[in-house]
Structure formats: C-alpha cells, structure tokens
N, C-alpha and C positions, 0 to 999 in steps of 0.2 A: 695133782691138778695137771691136766694135760695142756699141751701147748696149743693155743688157739690158732685159727687161720689168720694170716697176716691181713691187715686192713689194706684195701685198694686205694692207692693215692689218686687224687683227681688228675685227670689228663690236663696237662699244661702244654699249650702249643709253644714251641720254641719261638723266640722273638723274631728270628730270621724268617721263619715260615709265615708269621703274621704279616711281616712287611712285604714278603713276596706276594701274598694273597691281595693285599691292598694295592700293590703296584699293578697286578694283573687286572684287578677290577677297574682301576683308573685307566689303564690302557684300553680295556674293552669299551669304556665310556667314550674315550677320545676317538677310538676307531669308528664307533657308531655315529658320533656327532660330526666328525670330519667327513665320513661317508655321506651323511645326510646333506651337508652343505655342498659336497661335490655333486650329488644327484640334483640338487636345486639348480646349481650353476649349469648343469647339462640340460635342464628343462624337464626333468622327471619329478613332477610335483608329488605324486603318490609315494614313490620310493623315498624321497627326501623327508616327507612328513613322518613316515613310519620310522625311519632310522633316528631322526631327531627326537621323536617322542620316546623311543626305547632308550636312547642314550641319556635323556634327561631323567628317566626313572631309575637309573642305576645308581648304586651307592657311590660309584666313582665320580659322579657329576655333582656332588654336594658342595664342592669348593665354590665359593661365591662367584669368582670370575668365570668359571666354567658354566655355571647356571645362567649368568647374565648373558653370555655369548649365545647359549643354546636357546634361551627364551627369545632373544632378539632375532635369531635365525628363523625360528618358528613363526614369529610375528611377521617377518619380512616375506616369508613364503605365503602366509595367509593373505597378506595385503596384496601380493602379486596377482592372486586369483580372485580378489574381491571379497574375501572373508574379513571385512573390515572390523566387525564387532569383536571377533575372536583375536584379531591382530592387536586391537587397542587394549584388550584385556592382558595379553601377553606382554606388551610393552610396559603396561602399568606394573606388572610383576617384576620385570627387569629393572625398571627405575627404582622400585621399592628395595630390591636386593642391592642395587648400587648405592642407594641412600644409606642403608644400614652399614654397608661395608666400606663406605667412604670412597666409592669408585665412580661417582657421577661423571667425572671427566676422563675416565679411563677409556682407552680404545675399544675395550670389550663392549661398550655401549653403542658402538657405531651402527650395528644392524637394527637396534631398537629405534634409533633416530631415523634410519632409512625407512623403516616400516611406517613410522608416524608421518614421514614426508609423503610416502606413497598413498597412505590413507587420505591425507589432506588433498593431494592431487585428485584422487578418485572422487572426493566429495566436493570438489570445486572450491577449495579454500587455499588460494595461492600464497597468501601471507604466511600461514602456518607451514606450508610446504617449503617455502624458501628458508625459513628459520631452521627447520629440522634438517634440511639438506646442508646448510652451512655447518651445523653441529656435526653431522656425519662425516662431511668432507674433512673437517679439522681432525677428527679422530683417525680417519683412514690415513691421513698424511703422517700423523705421529707414529702410527703402527706400520707405515709403508706397505699397506695391503692394496695391491693394484686391483684385485677382483672387486673389493668393496668400492674402490674409486670408480670402477666401470659401472657398477650398479647405480651409484650416485649420479653418474653422468647420464645414464639411460632415464632415470627418474626426472632429471633436469630437462631432458628432451620432452618428456611427457608433460611437464609443467609448462614448457614453452608452447606446446601444442594447445593446451587449454587456454593459455593467455594470448594465443595467436601471435607469438613473438618468436624470432629466431634466437635460440640459445647461443650464448657467447662463451661458455665454459670451455677451457682447453681440453684436448683429448688426454686421458690418463696414459701412463706408460704401459708397455706390454700389450698383450693381445686380449681382447674382450672374451669372456666366456660365452658359450653358445646361447644361453638365455638372453644375454644382452645383445648379441648379434641380431637375433630375431626381432627384439624390441626396436632396435635402431633401424633395421630394414623396414619394419612396419611404419615407423615414424616418418621415414623419408617418403615412402609410398603415400602416406596420408597427406603429407604436405603437397605432393604433386597433384593428388586427386582433388584436394580442396582448393588448389589454385587453378582448377579447371582443366587439368591434363591427365585424365584417367589412363590414357595409353602409356604415358611416362611412368605412372604408378605401376602398371603391370610389368613394364620393362625392369623396374627396380626389383620386383618380386620374382622375376622369371626363373632365376636359378636357386631359389630358396626352397628348403624342405617344406612340404605341405603338412607338417606335423605340429605346427605352432598356431595357437589360437589367433594371435594378433595378425599373423601373416595371412591366414585363411580369411579372416574378417575383412582385411583390406583388399584381398583378391576378389572376394565376392562383391564388395561395394564398387570397386573399379569396373568389374564386368557389368554390373547393373548400370553404371553411368554410361557405358558404351552400348547398352541395349543388348548385351550378350546374356540373355536370361538362362540359357542352358549351362553356360560356364559358371554363372553365379549359383545355380542350383547344385552343381557338382561341388563347388566350394562349401556350400552349406551342408551337403551330405558328408563331406570329409570332416568338417568342423564338428558336426553332431556325433561323429564316431571317435573323436579324440579320447584318450584315456581319462582326461580330466574334464570331460564335457559337463559333468555335474557341478562344477564349481560355479559360484554366483556370476562372476564376470563372463565366463564362457556361455552360460545359459542365456544371459542377456544378449550377447553378441549373436547367438543363433537365432533368437527371437527377432532381433532387429533385421537381420538378413532375411528371415522368413517374411517379415512385414513388408519389406521393400519389394521382394519378389511378388507377393500378393498384390501390392499396389500397382505393379506394372500392368495387371489385368483389369485395373479399375477397383476403386474402393468398395469393399464388401464388409459385412459384419465380421468375417474372419480376419480381415486386415486390422480392424480396430481391436479385436480380441487379442491378437498376437502382440500388438504394441502395449496394450494394457497389462498383459502378463509380464512383459519386460519391465514396465514401470513398477509393478507390484514387487518384483524381486529387487529392483533397484531401491525402492523405498525401504525395504527391510534392512539393507546394508548401507544406505546413504550414497549409492553410486550415481554420479552425475556425469563424469567426464566421458563415459562410454557413448552417451548420446551426442555429446559435442563432437566426439571423434567421427561419428557417423555423418555429421554434417547438417546443413540447413534443411535439407529435405525431411530428415527425421524430426528435427525440432518443429518444423512446420506442421507435420502430421500430428505431433503432440498437441500443438495449439488447436488444430482442427477438431480434436476430440472434445475440447471444452475443459479448461483447467479446473473449474469448480468441482467437477465430478471425478477428478483423478486423484491418485495418491499425492501427498504433499511434495514428493520429490520432483514432480512435473513442474511445479512453480520454480523450484531451484534450477532446473535445467534451462527453462526459458530465461530466467534472470541471468544466468551465466552466459548464455548465448547472446543476450542483448549486450552485456558488458563487453564481451570479446569483440563485438561488431562496432563499438563506438568509434574506433579509429577510422573505420571506413566512412562513418557518418561525417567526421571532420574533414575528410579528404574532398568531399564534394558538396558539402552544405555549409552555409555561413553560420548556422546555428544547429548544434547536434540535437538528435531526437531523444526524448525521454524513453524510459523502458516501456511505459504504457503505449506511447506512440509507435514504438517499434513492434510491439505485439499486435496492435491494430493494423499496422502496415502489412505484416505478414498475412493477416486474415482478409485483406481487401479483395484478393482474387477469388475468395470463396463465394462471394455473392451474399454473405450474411447482411441482413438489414441492420440499421441502427438499433432497432428494438431487440433483435436477436443478440447483438453485441452487448447491449445493456444487460440483458438477462444473464449472459455468460459472466460478466464481471460484477454483477450485483450493484449496479449503479443506475442512475436515471438516464433516459434517452438524451436529455439536455447535456449531461456530462460527456456522453459519447460524442455528441455534436461538437462540443467545445474541443475535445481532443482532435477530432477530424479537422476542425478549422485550423488549429495550430499545425497539424501535420501538413495540410495543403499549403499553408503559408510557408513553412520551412522548405517544402519541395518546390515552391513557386509554381503551383498548378491550381486549378479550380474545380477539377472533377476527379472522381474515383479512377476512371480509366487513365487520366493524365498522371495521377499519383502512381499507379501501377507501372506505367511506361517509364516515368522518371526514376522510380526506385529500382527498376530492373536495369536501366542504363547505368546507374551508379553502383550496381552490385549489392544493393541493400536487400534485395530479394532475388530469387532465381526465377527464370521463366517457368511457369507452372504448366509444363507440357509433357510430363512423363506418364500421364495417365493415373498417377497416384496422388499428385498434389495440385492438380489444376481443378478449376471449377467443373470442367467436363469430366474429370476423373472421379468426381463424387464428393467434393468438399462443399458443394452448394447446399442450401437448406433443404432442397427437395430430396436429397439422398442421405442426409445425416442420420447416422446410426449410433454414434457415440454419445 
C-alpha cells in the first residue's frame, strides 16, 4: 500500500494578524468619520456626507459609541441644509443605539441633540430647540469639545433670531470653525437688516467669502432693501452656483431671493409662482424659519397669495411671524393684537374688501367686520387708512412702497393672480 498524499491543513490566520486587520479596519473607519466631520466644519457638505456614510458602512464602525457619533454627525449635517426628515430619522437611530447600549447621557449623543435642536429651530418650535440645545451643551461640556460648543452657540443664535430675542449664551472657548463663522456673520447681518439698517448688514458681510449660502442670502436681501437690484441679482447667481445649491434650504433661499427680485418690478404670475415653489419645498421638509429670516416683506407676500390655497406650512410661517411680533404690539398698544388681527392688519394695504377677506378665511363678512372693529379700537383709529398709518408708525407693518408689497405693486384685488 503506497503512501498517500498528505492532507492539506486548513489555513489558520495567526491571532496577531487578525488583530492587526481589525485595528486597520477600525483606523480606516475613524479616519473617514473624522475626515467627514472636518469637512462639515469647513463647510464642505458634499465631501462630509460622502466620508461619513462610507465610514459608517465599514466594519470598524460597528462599535456602539462610534455608530452613535457618526449617526449624529450625519443628522447634524442634514439638519444644517434643511434635510429635516432624514436628519430626524438618523437621530432616531442614534437614540435607539444609545438606548440599547446604555449611552443616552454619553457625550457621543451630543451631535444628535444638536441636530434635533436645529430641526426644531427650522420648523419654528423654540421650546423643543431649547431643550435639545441644553442637552447638547451639557454633553459638550463633559467631553470638552469646543467645536461642538460652537455649533450649539450658532444654533442658539438662530433660535434667538426666530424668537426675535438677543441670545445671552457666553462665547465658547477657542476659535469657531469656518461653518460657524459664516453662520454667525449671517446672523449679525440679518439682525442689522431687520432692524432697518441694510447698509450695516452689507458692512458686516463685506469681507466674507461669497461661498456660503447664508452669507449670500443675506447679501442679496440687504442689496434688495437698498434698491440695488443688480447686486442682488449677482448674489442670487452666485448662490445658485454653490456646490450644495440642490439642498432644500439652499433651494428655498434662491427662490425667495428670486421672488423679491421679481417683486421689485411689480407683482406678476412669475412672482407668485416662485414663492409658491419655495413654499412647496418648505412644506415637504417643514421649514419655517427661512421665511422668517427673510423678513416681513416675504411673510406679507405669502399672506397676499391667500393662505387657504397654499401648502400648510404657509399658515405656520404666518403664525410664527405673528408670535415673534407680539412684543412690538405691547410696546405701542394698550391691548395686544390677536393673530387674526395681525393677519388682517398686514392685508389692509392690499385693498381687499371685507367680502374678499371673508372668502380667504372661510368666515362670514360679519366676522371680518368684528375683527376690523376690534383692530381699529386697539389702534385707536376709525378708518382703514388711519389703521395703516398708525400700524406703520408703530412698526407693526412696513411701508408698502417697494413695488412688490404695495397695493400699487399688485396686491390689490384687480391684479391678484395667486
């Protein structure tokens, strides 16, 4: 009997080699995830999203805290550009991972809380935003992550803008990342513009890079407020050419700028169509604050379209705008206006009759007359023209003289197209 060929032993990888492979995979995941976060802080949304997604898909990112951090970072990125639905889904996954692993209070959840806070700000829900910001700030303090603290600070400034309040949070330590710098500059410019000083807003923006959506949006709006349509058109052109121009928030900003430019030449069907397009995108993602950022002229145009025919988000925009303006009511009136009275007040310069107003709000003419009587009494006037004059003096409405929001500009019943 001959000697048979020896059996081949199965290949067994040495333990050291297996460990080295695992370490290499973990390092590759960490590199991608860290790189993704760095790209986000630098303002490169596309590059950040790509790296974070690839890092999350690798074997080395299966460790719970790594997954929680990465899911939160992706959610924060999406919330920053208005992808609120996807951001909420990602924070839900991060919270579920944290629940299972007992890490709900771990600093790794900070980005998920920041994302939920930013979503709440974008949707006009300040109470939720404040709660989530507190949770994020607490975790950032425990982990001593200054970049996270700066993002929380920037979101707090956005919350203050929505509530028309000056934020009081102290500055975090260290230097803010570029994406926060641009957000804070835009916030300062917005406050100057909305306080009636668009020239100061442009001065704030003068040395900023024209590669940030929020900066270009503010530059365009400030130029429009100064009647510089050519400069506003250039800001819109640059904004439309941004690498991330297809993101929901950026698309709405472009459409709002285009609407305001169109309105400078008088209201046309195109003016209305551009604004309705913006509202439809906003309705899909629940975005409200972008219209509040644009200011009273934009919210007045939304009212002029006729709320019953618009996406539901339009009602939320008007409601938030009315709430934010109540402090101004109290400063000059013995008795504050109701939300409906404020809505009617904004529409007074349009020339709509009581019958047309009743049709818009699906109420009787007598109900409109009752609202008007209360409105006149609170303003201490007896006529529509007196109400307009008094409300303008108090700053409750702006002079309708820019060609897009005045009765002469096309908001009267004879020119209505919305």
